[in-house]
C-alpha positions, 0 to 999 in steps of 0.5 A: 216566469223568468228565473230572475223575477223569482229571485228578485221577488224572493229577495224582496218578499221572503222575510228570511232574506234582506235585500241589502245582502245582495249585489246585482251586476249588470251590463252598463255601457260607458262605465269602466268594464261595462258593468255596474253593481247595485245593492238589491235594496235599490230595486223599487219594482220588478216587471215581467222581464225588467227591474227598476232601481233608483239611487239618491243621485239618479232618477229611476232606471229600467234594466232588462233582465238580459243585461243582468250578469250575476247576483251575489249574496254578500253574506256567503259570497255565493253567486246565486244567479249567473247568466250563461253569456261570457263576461267581457274580458273572460275567456271561455274554456274549450 
């Protein structure tokens, strides 16, 4: 199982977690910085390699896991998951 699926399921189903305490950052071409952020509470379904989210202003949107860049816990500020791919505008150290 993909690690992100485990994380999204834990956020959704573990009674100790609150989805609104997490922000998901993912690649979204055309927005400033090519990155969009959403509250994990907007996620309505998690598939094998994707998730669906919906906002009050939009229909459901499917995001494949390979576009997810990081997930941050807002309570602690801790990054609980980060992709290995370098972010646009960041430099990879030697």
